[in-house]
Backbone as a printed PyTorch tensor [residue, N CA C, xyz], in Angstrom:
tensor([[[-14.6630,   4.7290, -19.3430],
         [-13.7770,   3.7710, -19.6520],
         [-12.7510,   4.8780, -20.2840]],

        [[-11.3790,   4.8950, -20.0680],
         [-10.4280,   5.5550, -19.9880],
         [-10.0240,   5.1220, -21.7050]],

        [[ -9.4600,   6.1670, -22.5770],
         [ -9.0420,   6.0060, -23.5750],
         [ -7.9710,   5.0870, -24.1490]],

        [[ -7.1760,   4.7250, -22.7880],
         [ -6.0430,   3.6140, -23.0910],
         [ -6.7670,   2.3460, -23.0780]],

        [[ -7.7330,   2.1460, -22.0430],
         [ -8.6190,   1.0610, -21.9130],
         [ -9.0870,   0.7340, -23.2210]],

        [[ -9.8490,   1.6410, -23.9180],
         [-10.8220,   1.7350, -24.8300],
         [-10.0350,   1.0410, -26.2030]],

        [[ -8.7590,   1.6590, -26.4020],
         [ -7.7210,   1.1840, -27.2950],
         [ -7.1600,   0.0900, -27.2720]],

        [[ -6.8570,  -0.3420, -26.2770],
         [ -6.2820,  -1.7830, -25.7650],
         [ -7.2710,  -2.8130, -26.1960]],

        [[ -8.7600,  -2.6030, -25.6900],
         [ -9.8260,  -3.5850, -26.1850],
         [ -9.8720,  -3.6850, -27.4920]],

        [[-10.1680,  -2.5910, -27.9610],
         [-10.0810,  -2.6000, -29.5500],
         [ -8.9880,  -3.1740, -30.2550]],

        [[ -7.7880,  -3.3850, -29.8370],
         [ -6.6120,  -4.0930, -30.3630],
         [ -6.7640,  -5.5760, -29.9090]],

        [[ -7.7890,  -5.9630, -28.9950],
         [ -7.6890,  -7.4630, -28.4990],
         [ -9.1710,  -7.8710, -29.4480]],

        [[ -9.1130,  -7.1970, -30.7560],
         [-10.4050,  -8.1880, -31.7240],
         [ -9.8440,  -9.2480, -31.9000]],

        [[ -8.7470,  -9.4530, -31.9980],
         [ -8.0070, -10.6840, -32.0440],
         [ -6.8890, -10.7180, -30.8240]],

        [[ -6.8140, -12.1950, -30.5680],
         [ -5.5960, -12.0150, -29.1250],
         [ -4.0520, -11.5610, -29.7730]],

        [[ -3.4120, -10.8830, -28.9530],
         [ -2.4390, -10.1330, -29.1990],
         [ -1.4930, -10.4210, -27.9530]],

        [[ -0.2300, -10.1490, -28.0580],
         [  0.7310, -10.1220, -26.9490],
         [  1.1030,  -8.4540, -26.9060]],

        [[  1.7210,  -8.0740, -25.6700],
         [  1.8390,  -6.8240, -25.1610],
         [  2.5220,  -5.9260, -26.4320]],

        [[  3.4280,  -6.3430, -27.1220],
         [  3.9220,  -5.3780, -27.5860],
         [  2.8540,  -5.0690, -29.0820]],

        [[  2.3370,  -6.3890, -29.4610],
         [  1.1200,  -6.3480, -30.8070],
         [  0.0210,  -5.1480, -30.3440]],

        [[ -0.1920,  -5.2410, -29.1570],
         [ -1.1760,  -4.2410, -28.4600],
         [ -0.6520,  -2.8930, -28.8010]],

        [[  0.6940,  -2.6530, -28.4820],
         [  1.3610,  -1.3920, -28.3790],
         [  1.4630,  -0.8590, -30.1610]],

        [[  1.7850,  -1.6200, -30.7640],
         [  1.9980,  -1.1610, -32.0790],
         [  0.5650,  -1.3470, -32.6070]],

        [[ -0.5880,  -2.0940, -32.6110],
         [ -1.5350,  -1.9350, -33.0800],
         [ -2.4840,  -0.6880, -32.8970]],

        [[ -2.4650,  -0.1720, -31.3160],
         [ -2.8060,   1.2000, -31.0820],
         [ -2.3340,   2.1230, -31.8250]],

        [[ -0.8020,   2.3400, -31.9850],
         [ -0.2570,   3.3040, -32.6240],
         [ -0.6630,   3.4150, -34.1350]],

        [[ -0.8450,   2.1780, -34.8390],
         [ -1.4390,   2.0790, -35.8440],
         [ -2.8410,   2.8600, -36.3860]],

        [[ -3.8950,   2.2290, -35.3510],
         [ -5.3120,   2.7850, -35.2600],
         [ -5.5830,   4.0370, -35.1260]],

        [[ -4.6050,   4.5050, -33.9700],
         [ -4.6010,   6.0250, -33.7460],
         [ -3.6860,   7.1170, -34.6830]],

        [[ -3.2800,   6.4740, -35.7770],
         [ -2.3580,   7.3950, -36.5710],
         [ -1.3510,   7.6900, -35.9760]],

        [[ -0.5920,   7.0540, -34.6010],
         [  0.4550,   7.3210, -34.1940],
         [  0.3590,   8.3770, -32.7490]],

        [[ -0.7270,   9.0190, -33.0700],
         [ -1.7330,   9.6310, -31.9280],
         [ -1.1950,   9.3360, -30.4110]],

        [[ -1.4430,   7.8590, -30.1600],
         [ -1.4360,   7.5140, -29.1990],
         [  0.0900,   6.6620, -28.9370]],

        [[  0.9520,   6.8690, -28.0930],
         [  2.0250,   5.6460, -27.9400],
         [  2.0620,   5.0830, -26.3020]],

        [[  1.7750,   4.1910, -26.0930],
         [  1.2480,   3.7070, -25.1920],
         [  2.9390,   3.3050, -24.3730]],

        [[  2.9040,   3.4790, -23.0620],
         [  4.4180,   2.9810, -22.5410],
         [  4.1360,   1.7310, -22.0300]],

        [[  4.9120,   0.5570, -21.7360],
         [  4.8670,  -0.4280, -21.2730],
         [  4.2510,  -0.5000, -19.7910]],

        [[  4.4560,   0.6930, -19.0940],
         [  3.9350,   0.3590, -17.5220],
         [  2.3130,   0.5950, -17.6270]],

        [[  2.0000,   1.2150, -18.6250],
         [  0.4520,   1.9650, -18.7850],
         [ -0.2860,   0.6820, -19.3150]],

        [[  0.7170,   0.1650, -20.3270],
         [ -0.3430,  -1.5530, -20.9630],
         [ -0.2200,  -2.2040, -20.0270]],

        [[  0.8190,  -2.7090, -19.6570],
         [  0.5000,  -3.6790, -18.4940],
         [ -0.2470,  -3.6230, -17.3280]],

        [[ -0.0440,  -2.3780, -16.9220],
         [ -0.8080,  -1.9520, -15.3970],
         [ -2.4000,  -1.8360, -15.8320]],

        [[ -2.9260,  -1.6100, -17.1950],
         [ -4.1140,  -2.1060, -17.8430],
         [ -4.6100,  -3.1690, -17.8830]],

        [[ -3.4970,  -3.7040, -18.4480],
         [ -4.0220,  -5.3610, -18.5690],
         [ -4.1680,  -6.2980, -17.5070]],

        [[ -3.3430,  -5.8690, -16.4670],
         [ -3.7480,  -6.3020, -15.1430],
         [ -4.8840,  -6.3320, -14.4530]],

        [[ -5.1420,  -4.9240, -14.6670],
         [ -6.4840,  -4.7050, -14.0830],
         [ -7.6520,  -5.1520, -14.5480]],

        [[ -7.6470,  -5.3190, -15.8880],
         [ -8.4540,  -5.7620, -16.9550],
         [ -8.8040,  -7.4060, -16.6040]],

        [[ -7.6560,  -7.9320, -16.4720],
         [ -7.6710,  -9.2640, -16.2020],
         [ -8.5030,  -9.6530, -14.8550]],

        [[ -7.9350,  -8.6880, -13.7090],
         [ -8.5140,  -8.7400, -12.2340],
         [-10.2420,  -9.2070, -12.8530]],

        [[-10.3960,  -7.6760, -13.3570],
         [-11.7890,  -7.4480, -13.8040],
         [-12.5440,  -8.4610, -14.5270]],

        [[-11.8990,  -9.4040, -15.1370],
         [-12.7890, -10.0560, -15.9850],
         [-13.0080,  -9.7940, -17.4910]],

        [[-12.4790,  -8.7500, -17.4820],
         [-12.5240,  -8.1290, -19.1530],
         [-11.8790,  -8.7880, -20.1330]],

        [[-10.4600,  -9.4210, -19.7760],
         [ -9.5200, -10.1580, -20.5810],
         [ -8.7890, -11.2470, -19.9030]],

        [[ -8.4210, -12.2160, -20.6340],
         [ -8.1460, -13.5990, -20.3280],
         [ -6.7120, -13.7230, -20.5650]],

        [[ -5.5540, -14.1020, -20.1480],
         [ -4.2700, -14.4370, -20.2120],
         [ -3.8950, -16.1890, -20.5810]],

        [[ -3.0410, -16.1270, -21.5390],
         [ -2.9570, -17.2200, -21.9620],
         [ -1.2500, -17.6330, -22.7570]],

        [[ -0.6020, -18.4030, -22.5660],
         [  0.7690, -18.3080, -23.1240],
         [  0.5580, -19.0680, -24.8340]],

        [[  1.3450, -18.5860, -25.6470],
         [  1.0200, -19.1070, -27.0240],
         [  2.0760, -20.1970, -27.1440]],

        [[  2.2010, -20.9630, -28.5050],
         [  3.6020, -21.8020, -28.4170],
         [  4.9660, -21.2890, -28.3200]],

        [[  4.8570, -20.1420, -28.4910],
         [  6.3490, -19.7420, -28.1570],
         [  6.9410, -19.3060, -26.5350]],

        [[  5.4580, -19.4930, -26.0950],
         [  5.4890, -18.9580, -24.5770],
         [  5.3010, -17.5900, -24.1800]],

        [[  4.9900, -16.9040, -25.3620],
         [  4.7970, -15.4730, -25.4130],
         [  3.2160, -15.2280, -24.4780]],

        [[  3.0540, -14.1700, -23.7030],
         [  2.0410, -13.7630, -23.3080],
         [  0.8480, -13.3330, -23.6760]],

        [[ -0.3180, -14.0960, -24.2470],
         [ -1.1510, -13.3710, -25.2960],
         [ -2.2960, -13.1770, -24.2900]],

        [[ -3.0460, -11.6640, -24.7300],
         [ -4.2280, -11.6430, -24.2340],
         [ -5.6580, -11.3570, -25.5140]],

        [[ -6.7410, -11.8870, -24.5810],
         [ -7.6980, -12.0680, -25.2090],
         [ -9.0530, -11.2700, -24.5160]],

        [[ -9.6410, -10.8200, -25.4040],
         [-10.8050, -10.3800, -24.6750],
         [-12.1570, -11.4250, -24.3430]],

        [[-12.8280, -10.9830, -22.8680],
         [-13.6990, -12.4230, -22.7570],
         [-15.0010, -11.9240, -23.2830]],

        [[-16.2310, -12.7350, -22.7650],
         [-17.7520, -12.2460, -23.1980],
         [-17.4670, -10.5610, -22.5610]],

        [[-17.5980, -10.4760, -21.2910],
         [-17.9290,  -9.4710, -20.3110],
         [-16.9990,  -8.5150, -21.0310]],

        [[-15.6780,  -8.3970, -21.5750],
         [-14.8650,  -7.9390, -22.0840],
         [-15.7840,  -6.9350, -23.6180]],

        [[-16.2990,  -7.9700, -24.3280],
         [-16.9610,  -8.0420, -25.6300],
         [-18.2140,  -7.0400, -25.1650]],

        [[-18.8820,  -7.2100, -23.9760],
         [-20.0380,  -6.3560, -23.9090],
         [-19.8750,  -4.9530, -23.3120]],

        [[-18.6990,  -4.8430, -22.8660],
         [-18.0520,  -3.7530, -22.2400],
         [-17.5480,  -2.7340, -23.5870]],

        [[-16.9180,  -3.0300, -24.1960],
         [-16.4820,  -2.4270, -25.5880],
         [-17.6310,  -2.1330, -26.5870]],

        [[-18.5000,  -3.1150, -26.5490],
         [-20.0400,  -2.7360, -27.3450],
         [-20.6090,  -1.4620, -26.6900]],

        [[-20.7180,  -1.1780, -25.5540],
         [-21.5450,  -0.6080, -24.7930],
         [-20.9290,   0.5750, -25.0060]],

        [[-19.4810,   0.5710, -24.8180],
         [-18.3770,   1.9570, -24.8950],
         [-18.8100,   2.4440, -26.6130]],

        [[-18.6340,   1.7470, -27.4490],
         [-18.7810,   1.9000, -29.0120],
         [-19.8970,   2.7360, -29.2080]],

        [[-21.0350,   2.4610, -28.3850],
         [-22.4960,   3.0190, -28.7090],
         [-22.3600,   4.2960, -28.0410]],

        [[-21.5570,   4.6500, -26.6450],
         [-21.5690,   5.6120, -25.8490],
         [-21.1760,   6.5990, -26.8440]],

        [[-19.6510,   6.1720, -27.3940],
         [-19.0480,   7.1670, -28.0780],
         [-19.5950,   7.5500, -29.5000]],

        [[-20.5390,   6.6740, -30.0440],
         [-21.2460,   6.9960, -31.4780],
         [-22.2290,   7.9350, -31.1820]],

        [[-22.7800,   7.8480, -29.7720],
         [-23.8520,   9.0020, -29.3390],
         [-23.3970,  10.4340, -28.9710]],

        [[-21.9720,  10.3140, -28.5120],
         [-21.4510,  11.5010, -28.3010],
         [-20.8940,  12.0490, -29.8840]],

        [[-20.5690,  11.0940, -30.7700],
         [-20.2790,  11.8200, -31.8410],
         [-21.0330,  12.2080, -32.6440]],

        [[-22.5130,  11.6600, -32.4800],
         [-23.7550,  12.1830, -33.1480],
         [-24.1730,  13.5760, -32.3740]],

        [[-23.9380,  13.5840, -31.2230],
         [-24.3780,  15.0390, -30.7160],
         [-23.3080,  15.8020, -30.7560]],

        [[-22.2260,  15.6810, -30.7980],
         [-21.2810,  16.6840, -31.3770],
         [-21.2480,  17.3460, -32.9010]],

        [[-21.8400,  16.5700, -33.5460],
         [-22.0310,  17.0040, -35.1420],
         [-23.0440,  17.8380, -35.1530]],

        [[-24.1450,  17.5570, -34.4960],
         [-25.5730,  18.2850, -34.3860],
         [-24.7890,  19.7570, -33.7820]],

        [[-24.2910,  19.6720, -32.7780],
         [-24.0610,  21.3380, -32.2290],
         [-22.7600,  21.6870, -32.7340]],

        [[-22.0660,  21.1000, -33.5800],
         [-20.6910,  21.9510, -34.1360],
         [-20.5700,  23.2130, -34.5330]],

        [[-21.6590,  23.3830, -35.1300],
         [-21.8650,  24.6720, -36.0870],
         [-21.9460,  25.7830, -34.6690]],

        [[-22.6390,  25.6340, -33.5340],
         [-22.4040,  26.4040, -32.9100],
         [-21.2880,  26.8030, -32.0610]],

        [[-20.4840,  25.9810, -32.1660],
         [-18.9830,  26.3930, -31.6290],
         [-17.8440,  26.4280, -32.3340]],

        [[-18.0220,  26.9560, -33.7160],
         [-17.4610,  27.0190, -34.9770],
         [-16.1290,  28.2480, -34.3400]],

        [[-15.2230,  28.3140, -35.2780],
         [-14.1390,  29.2260, -35.1310],
         [-14.5130,  30.6460, -35.4600]],

        [[-15.9130,  30.7100, -36.0950],
         [-16.3050,  31.9800, -36.4770],
         [-17.4310,  32.3650, -35.6800]],

        [[-17.7650,  31.7630, -34.5010],
         [-18.8250,  31.8140, -33.6220],
         [-18.2660,  32.9730, -32.5050]],

        [[-18.8780,  34.0000, -32.7960],
         [-18.4000,  35.2520, -31.7830],
         [-18.9820,  34.9530, -30.5440]],

        [[-18.5010,  35.5590, -29.2310],
         [-18.7100,  35.3270, -28.0280],
         [-19.7550,  36.4280, -27.6710]]])
């Protein structure tokens, strides 16, 4: 899963519209990630086609995105994969530290 898709799905822990997704991703990434509208809507369209999210209009007729059960399964599996990566990175960090000579 791409970093963009991962962060978009994380932002859908609650239903959000496109701008809300962009702002939430900026917030949780400490402004490291700034998603462009083309990237966000392209990813959302693909996710919808793949059954990962669903789309509806709220009372203000704004388009709102919500994660599906399949999306929840995928993000849970990705979180587990990333936890394993993190754990292994921590185990081996000392071998690749700045003071390690080649």
